[in-house]
C-alpha positions in Angstrom: -24.4 3.9 -14.1 -26.2 6.6 -11.8 -25.2 6.2 -8.1 -27.3 7.3 -5.4 -27.1 9.6 -2.4 -28.2 8.5 1.0 -31.6 10.8 0.9 -32.4 9.2 -2.6 -32.0 5.9 -0.9 -34.9 6.3 1.4 -37.0 6.7 -1.7 -35.5 3.8 -3.6 -35.1 1.2 -1.0 -37.8 0.2 1.4 -36.8 -1.1 4.8 -37.9 -4.7 3.6 -35.3 -4.7 0.9 -32.3 -3.8 3.5 -33.5 -6.3 5.9 -33.7 -9.2 3.1 -30.2 -8.2 2.4 -29.1 -8.1 5.9 -30.8 -11.5 6.6 -28.8 -13.0 3.5 -25.4 -12.3 4.8 -23.5 -14.4 7.1 -21.8 -11.5 8.3 -23.2 -8.1 9.9 -24.9 -5.2 8.0 -24.3 -1.9 9.9 -26.3 1.1 9.8 -25.3 4.7 11.4 -26.9 3.8 14.8 -25.3 0.6 15.4 -22.6 0.5 18.0 -20.0 -0.9 15.8 -20.4 1.4 12.7 -18.0 4.0 13.9 -15.4 1.8 14.5 -15.9 -0.2 11.0 -15.7 3.1 9.0 -12.8 4.4 10.2 -9.6 3.9 8.1 -5.7 4.6 8.5 -5.9 8.1 7.4 -7.4 10.1 10.2 -8.2 13.1 7.8 -10.8 10.8 6.1 -14.1 11.2 7.8 -16.7 9.6 5.5 -20.3 7.9 6.4 -21.5 5.3 4.7 -25.2 4.5 4.5 -24.6 0.9 5.3 -21.3 -1.2 6.0 -21.4 -5.0 5.0 -19.2 -6.7 7.3 -18.5 -9.8 5.1 -17.1 -13.1 6.4 -17.3 -15.1 3.1 -16.8 -14.7 -0.7 -20.5 -15.4 -0.9 -21.2 -12.5 1.4 -19.3 -10.5 -1.2 -21.1 -11.5 -4.0 -24.4 -10.7 -2.3 -23.2 -7.2 -1.6 -22.0 -6.6 -5.0 -25.4 -7.7 -6.4 -27.0 -5.5 -4.0 -25.3 -2.5 -4.8 -25.8 -3.0 -8.4 -29.6 -3.7 -8.1 -30.0 -0.4 -6.4 -27.2 1.8 -8.0 -25.1 2.3 -4.8 -21.7 3.7 -4.5 -19.4 1.0 -3.3 -16.1 1.2 -1.5 -14.3 -1.8 -0.4 -12.2 -1.8 2.9 -9.5 -4.5 3.5 -6.6 -3.2 5.7 -8.0 0.4 5.4 -4.4 1.5 4.8 -5.1 3.7 1.6 -3.8 7.2 2.0 -6.8 8.4 0.2 -9.2 6.5 2.1 -10.6 5.1 -0.7 -12.0 2.0 1.6 -14.8 4.2 2.7 -17.4 5.9 0.7 -19.6 8.7 1.5 -23.7 7.5 1.6 -23.1 4.3 -0.3 -22.5 0.7 0.6 -19.1 0.0 2.2 -17.8 -3.7 1.9 -15.3 -4.5 5.2 -13.3 -7.5 4.5 -11.6 -7.1 7.7 -13.0 -10.3 9.2 -11.9 -12.2 6.4 -8.4 -12.7 7.7 -7.2 -16.2 7.7 -3.9 -17.3 6.3 -3.2 -20.9 5.5 0.7 -22.2 4.6 1.7 -25.0 2.9 5.6 -25.3 3.6 6.1 -28.1 1.2 4.9 -26.2 -1.6 6.0 -22.9 0.0 2.9 -21.3 -0.8 0.4 -19.1 1.2 -3.5 -18.7 1.0 -4.6 -15.6 2.3 -8.1 -14.0 2.8 -8.4 -10.4 1.5 -8.7 -8.9 5.1 -5.5 -10.3 6.4 -2.7 -7.9 7.3 0.8 -8.4 6.8 1.3 -9.1 10.5 -1.3 -11.9 9.9 0.6 -13.3 6.9 4.1 -13.1 8.6 3.2 -14.7 11.8 1.8 -17.6 9.9 4.7 -17.9 7.5 7.5 -17.2 10.0 6.3 -20.6 11.8 8.2 -22.1 8.7 10.8 -19.6 8.2 8.9 -18.4 5.2 7.9 -15.1 3.8 6.9 -12.9 0.6 7.4 -9.5 -0.1 5.1 -7.4 2.1 5.5 -3.7 2.5 7.3 -1.9 5.4 4.4 -1.6 8.2 2.9 -4.5 9.3 -0.7 -3.4 9.9 -1.0 -2.9 6.2 -3.6 -4.9 4.4 -2.2 -7.6 2.2 -5.0 -6.9 -0.5 -4.2 -3.1 -1.1 -0.4 -3.2 -1.0 -0.4 -6.5 -3.4 -3.0 -5.1 -5.8 -1.2 -1.8 -6.3 2.4 -3.7 -6.8 3.7 -4.1 -3.5 6.9 -2.5 -2.5 8.5 -4.2 0.7 11.9 -5.2 2.3 12.1 -8.2 0.3 11.8 -6.7 -3.2 15.6 -6.9 -4.0 15.8 -10.3 -3.6 12.2 -11.5 -4.5 10.6 -8.9 -6.3 7.3 -7.2 -5.6 4.4 -8.5 -3.7 2.5 -9.0 -7.0 5.4 -10.6 -8.6 4.7 -13.3 -5.9 1.2 -13.8 -6.6 0.2 -17.2 -8.1 -3.6 -16.5 -8.3 -6.5 -14.6 -7.1 -10.2 -15.4 -6.3 -12.1 -12.4 -7.5 -15.7 -11.3 -7.6 -16.5 -9.3 -10.8 -18.7 -6.1 -11.4 -21.7 -8.7 -12.7 -21.2 -10.6 -9.5 -19.4 -13.6 -11.0 -16.4 -15.4 -8.8 -13.6 -15.9 -11.2 -10.1 -17.8 -10.7 -7.3 -15.5 -12.1 -3.8 -17.0 -12.4 -1.2 -17.8 -15.4 -3.5 -20.5 -16.7 -6.9 -19.1 -15.9 -8.3 -15.8 -17.1 -4.7 -14.5 -17.9 -5.6 -11.1 -18.8 -7.2 -10.5 -15.7 -4.2 -11.9 -13.8 -2.0 -9.5 -15.5 -4.4 -6.6 -14.4 -4.8 -7.4 -10.8 -0.8 -7.4 -10.5 -0.7 -3.5 -10.2 -4.0 -2.5 -11.2 -5.3 -2.1 -7.9 -9.0 -2.5 -7.3 -10.3 -1.5 -10.9 -11.2 -5.0 -11.7 -13.1 -6.6 -9.3 -13.0 -7.8 -5.4 -10.2 -10.0 -4.6 -11.6 -12.2 -2.0 -8.4 -14.6 -1.7 -4.5 -14.5 -2.7 -2.3 -17.4 -3.3 1.4 -16.2 -3.0 4.7 -18.0 -3.5 7.1 -18.1 -0.3 10.8 -17.9 0.1 13.1 -19.0 2.8 13.5 -15.8 5.2 14.8 -15.9 8.8 13.2 -16.4 11.2 16.3 -14.0 12.4 17.8 -11.4 9.9 20.1 -8.6 10.4 18.4 -5.3 10.6 17.6 -1.8 12.3 18.7 1.6 11.6 21.9 3.7 12.2 21.1 7.4 13.2 23.2 10.3 12.3 22.8 14.2 13.3 21.3 16.3 10.8 24.5 18.5 10.5 26.0 15.3 8.7 22.7 14.8 6.5 24.2 16.3 3.3 27.1 13.8 3.6 25.0 10.8 4.5 22.7 11.3 1.7 25.8 11.7 -1.0 27.3 8.5 0.7 23.8 6.7 0.6 22.9 7.0 -3.0 26.2 5.4 -4.2 26.7 2.9 -1.6 22.8 1.7 -1.9 23.5 1.0 -5.8 26.5 -1.2 -5.2 24.8 -3.7 -2.9 23.5 -7.2 -3.7 20.0 -8.0 -3.9 19.9 -9.4 -0.6 20.9 -6.0 1.2 18.3 -3.3 1.5 18.8 0.2 2.6 16.3 3.0 2.9 17.1 6.5 4.1 14.5 8.7 6.4 14.3 12.0 7.7 12.7 11.8 10.8 12.5 12.8 14.8 13.3 10.6 17.4 11.1 9.8 20.5 12.9 12.5 22.6 12.4 15.3 20.1 15.8 14.9 18.0 15.8 15.3 14.3 18.0 12.8 12.5 18.7 11.2 9.4 18.3 7.3 9.6 19.7 4.6 7.3 17.2 1.7 7.5 18.8 -1.7 6.9 17.7 -5.1 6.2 20.2 -8.0 5.5 18.6 -11.2 4.0 21.5 -13.0 2.9 23.2 -15.5 5.4 23.6 -14.3 9.0 27.2 -14.8 9.3 28.1 -12.6 6.3 26.2 -9.8 7.4 28.6 -8.0 9.7 31.1 -8.1 6.6 28.3 -6.5 4.3 28.3 -3.7 6.6 31.4 -2.8 7.4 32.1 0.0 5.0 28.4 1.6 5.9 29.6 1.5 9.7 32.9 2.9 9.0 31.1 6.1 7.4 30.6 9.2 9.4 30.0 9.7 13.1 26.8 8.2 13.9 24.4 8.8 16.9 23.5 5.4 17.2 24.1 2.1 15.5 20.9 0.2 16.0 21.3 -2.8 13.7 21.2 -6.0 15.1 20.3 -9.6 14.6 16.3 -9.6 15.2 13.4 -11.6 14.0 11.9 -10.7 10.7 8.9 -9.7 12.1 10.5 -7.2 14.3 11.9 -5.7 11.3 8.5 -5.6 9.5 7.0 -4.0 12.5 9.9 -1.3 12.9 7.7 1.6 11.3 4.6 0.4 13.0 4.4 3.1 15.7 5.2 6.0 13.8 2.6 5.0 11.1 -0.2 4.0 13.7 -3.9 4.1 12.8 -5.9 7.3 13.1 -3.2 10.1 12.8 -3.8 12.9 10.3 -2.0 12.6 7.2 -1.3 14.3 3.8 1.2 12.8 1.5 3.0 13.1 -1.7 5.1 10.9 -3.5 7.1 10.2 -6.7 9.9 8.3 -8.2 13.4 9.4 -8.4 16.0 7.8 -10.5 19.0 10.1 -9.2 19.6 11.6 -6.0 21.8 14.7 -7.1 23.1 17.5 -4.9 20.5 19.8 -6.2 17.6 17.3 -5.0 19.7 16.9 -1.5 19.7 20.7 -1.3 16.0 20.9 -1.8 15.3 18.1 0.6 17.3 19.4 3.5 16.3 23.0 3.3 12.5 21.8 3.5 13.2 19.2 6.2 14.5 22.1 8.3 10.9 24.0 7.7 9.0 20.6 9.0 5.8 21.7 10.7 5.2 18.6 12.7 7.7 16.4 14.5 5.7 13.1 13.4 6.2 14.0 9.9 8.8 12.1 7.8 10.7 12.1 4.6 11.7 8.8 3.2 13.8 7.3 0.2 12.8 3.8 -0.5 15.2 2.1 -2.7 13.3 -0.1 -5.4 16.1 -2.4 -7.0 17.3 -5.9 -7.7 14.8 -8.5 -8.6 11.9 -5.8 -8.7 13.6 -3.7 -11.1 14.6 -6.4 -13.7 11.2 -7.8 -14.3 9.9 -6.6 -17.7 7.8 -3.7 -17.7 5.0 -5.6 -19.7 5.1 -8.5 -17.6 2.5 -7.0 -15.0 0.5 -4.1 -14.9 2.9 -2.6 -12.5 5.1 -1.6 -15.1 7.7 1.4 -13.5 10.4 -1.3 -13.1 13.9 0.8 -12.6 16.4 1.0 -10.2 14.8 4.0 -8.4 13.8 5.6 -5.2 10.1 6.0 -4.0 10.5 9.5 -2.6 7.8 10.3 0.1 6.8 13.4 1.9 4.4 12.3 4.7 3.0 15.0 6.9 1.5 13.6 10.3 -0.1 15.4 13.1 -2.9 14.8 15.9 -4.8 18.1 16.0 -7.2 18.4 13.2 -7.3 22.1 13.5 -3.5 22.3 12.6 -4.3 20.7 9.2 -3.8 23.9 7.1 -0.1 24.5 7.9 1.0 21.0 7.6 -0.7 20.6 4.1 1.1 23.7 2.9 4.7 22.5 3.9 4.0 19.2 2.1 2.7 21.1 -1.1 5.5 23.8 -1.1 7.9 20.8 -0.6 6.5 18.8 -3.4 6.4 21.8 -5.9 10.0 22.2 -5.6 10.8 18.1 -5.8 8.3 17.1 -8.3 10.3 18.1 -11.5 12.8 15.7 -10.3 10.5 12.7 -10.3 9.3 10.2 -13.1 6.0 8.3 -12.3 4.7 7.5 -9.1 3.8 4.2 -7.0 -0.1 4.1 -7.3 -0.2 2.8 -3.6 0.9 6.5 -2.6 -1.4 8.3 -4.7 -3.6 10.9 -2.8 -7.2 12.0 -3.9 -6.0 15.1 -5.4 -4.0 13.1 -8.1 -7.0 12.1 -10.2 -6.2 10.9 -13.4 -3.2 12.4 -14.2 -1.5 10.6 -11.4 -3.0 7.3 -12.2 -1.6 7.8 -15.7 1.7 8.6 -14.3 1.4 5.3 -12.2 1.2 3.1 -15.1 3.2 4.5 -17.9 3.1 2.6 -21.0 0.8 0.0 -19.5 -2.0 2.4 -18.9 -3.8 1.8 -22.3 -4.0 -1.8 -22.1 -5.2 -1.4 -18.2 -8.3 0.8 -19.9 -9.1 -2.2 -22.3 -8.9 -4.4 -19.2 -11.4 -2.3 -17.3 -13.6 -1.8 -20.3 -13.9 -5.5 -20.8 -14.5 -6.3 -17.1 -16.0 -3.2 -15.5 -17.3 -1.3 -18.6 -19.9 1.1 -16.2 -17.1 1.9 -13.8 -18.8 0.2 -10.8 -15.7 0.0 -9.0 -14.6 3.5 -9.0 -13.6 4.2 -5.3 -9.8 3.4 -6.3 -7.0 5.0 -8.0 -9.5 4.7 -10.7 -8.9 3.6 -14.4 -11.5 4.9 -16.5 -13.3 2.4 -19.1 -13.9 3.6 -22.6 -17.2 5.1 -23.4 -19.3 2.7 -26.0 -18.9 3.7 -29.5 -21.9 5.8 -30.5 
């Protein structure tokens, strides 16, 4: 399919066609001169600064179907923004048509069935607010202003993955608009192959407009927070952490991060969530609390929603970012040395280095059960440079690249939601491993023209000549 640039659109699309499309929508069609245009096109990663020719702010599935049909009819590059949290900024395109789902954000909970129906523009804060009214939740990332759509479609790591699996493991069904503008239901009983593909395969197969999730008893209060140690103890903390974390039950999640406190002190933090019975939490933490000489123990009984929002300020919208990521099976001493050496060279106090432990239920699902197939007890290792002055980009990017070159040999595979735009097809293949071939089959079946290409793209097979 030939995709058109903004200059070509002027000859292809007359104003009458655009006005007819605009009038057909229940939502709004924004163009560069509209007051709301700039706000709508911005995404989480401040380094992304693209300008769509038009933005369809959809308020219904019917709007999405009309936008897909319009883009196909005129050969427009299409992007889809829900939460806008993607590190590569795939939600916003240059010149083409951007579908903005952020106004489709309703969440409806059935406490008896322990299910939730969520529109694609909902954030995890929306989901958690509604589900926690009934002390229910499902796995939903670690930053509450992340969109449910992108996180779930890419797999969905989160605080609850040890006990309840990934976000996609808790998906019961979706409503999805395909490349030919059909609305399909995908579940274990309808379009099963498509349901398999959307559980980890990202936005490659269509635009999901609503999700049905399985919920579980969580909270409303849990034991969580962080224990901070001085950087002088970082080697010993990571050596302790790698062993201790793997001995814990599914209910106990433990991440590690090298970060800077609000008063400018570099620290290593152990980030804690206990999702078992509250009265057993202190006993579960006793060995951890006896280790080392912490600067502060900030673990306490708190609302589950507070834990979900613990990283929100540090991962705020609009900050400039450059990110590299990969899965690590073992945190050995050589890796620890490389991490600490590069952490000492950090070029911005806002930058963070994270070890997110994937374990328990999430690691025990069969690799072929969902499109997300890298089912190991492992760490999602992230180097995230963050800064506010655009003129400083080069030095922060160099820091990440040099750091990544040193640690990449220790990695095996990558979380697809953490791929940057430099990763290309090599990164996508690494994210799906043995499932990549089957995903290509699904892409070829449901989107043979690669209409949905503003994503971590799975390229369909070319037709036989």
